N, C-alpha and C positions, 0 to 999 in steps of 0.2 A: 709210175711215170709213163710207162708204155701206153697205157690207156689214154692218157692225156695227149700224147703225141699222135696216136691214131685219130682221136677226135679232131685235133688241129689239122691233120692232113685232109680229113673229110671236109672240114669246114672251109679250108682253103680252096678245095676243089669246087665246093658249092659256090663260093664267092667269085672265084676267077674263071671258072669254066661253065658250070651249070647255069648260074644266074646270067651270064653273058649271052647264052643262047636260048634259054627258056624263060625269060623274065616272067615268072609266075609267083604268086603269093605263097604257094606251097614251098617253093625253094627258099624264100625268105624266112618262113616259119621254121623250116628245117635247119637253116643256118643259125638262127637265133637259139634254137634248141641245143644245137651242138656247142655253141659258145657258152650257154648256161651250164651244160654238163662239164665243159672244160674248167670253168671257174669253180664249180662245186668240187670237182675232183682235186683241183689245185689247193683249194682251201682245206680240204680234208687232209691232204699231205702236210700242209703247214700245221694243222692241229696235231697230227700224229707226231711231227717233229717237236712241237712245243711240249706235248705230253712226255715224250722220251727225255727231253731236257728238263723235265719237272717244272716247267714254267706255266702250264695250263691250269687254270682254276675251273672247277666244274661250273657250268652255266646251262641255261635252257638251250635245247637244240634248235635255236632260231638263227637263220642266216645273219641277221643284223647283229645279234649278240656275238656271234663268232667273229664277224668282221671287226667289231670294236675291239675285242680282246686281241685278235691277230695284229691289228694296227699298233696296239700298245706293246706287244711282244717284239714284233719285227721292225717297228718304226716305219711310219708312212713315207719318209723321205729317203729310206735306205736304198731304194731302187732308183737309179738314174740321177735324181736331183742331188743326192749326197755323194756323187762319185768324186773321188779324190785320188789322183795318181801321185805317188811319192817317188821322186827321182833323186838319186844321189849324184850330185854334180860338184866336183872339186871338194870332196869330203863334207859336203853340206846336203841336207835333205831339202829338196824343193817340192812344195805342194802345188800340184796343178789341178785346179778345180774348174767348174764351168765359168765362174766369174773371171778367173785368170785367163781362160781360153778366149773369152770375149775381149779382154784387154789386148791379148796377142793379136786377135783378128783386127781390132781397130788400129793397132800399130802397123800391121801389115797393109791394111787399106791405105793408111797415110803414106806409107812407103811406095806403094804402087802408084798412087795419085801423084806423088812427087816425081816418079820416074816418067810418067806420061807427060 
């Protein structure tokens, strides 16, 4: 994980500092290379976790094949889209997901409009 974080710090510096002042193709290529390394290292960590959990089936060492198997193991919507906060309120569990938040936002918008 430390290597991934170092790559991210370097990539962020390239994006927000180097590219701002030296707008060259070399900086862009270096940034893309660092992003690629971060993705590969991240996928390798996920593969290692899947192997440890005995969920990994041997496949050819191709990035696309890895990606397909990782999506099936860790679920594509697990990150961000499937977020669900469970809150206990008056001894009942209330699920707050993105759709629920949109409804709350619409209700709040109507309330603010009424106040105006």
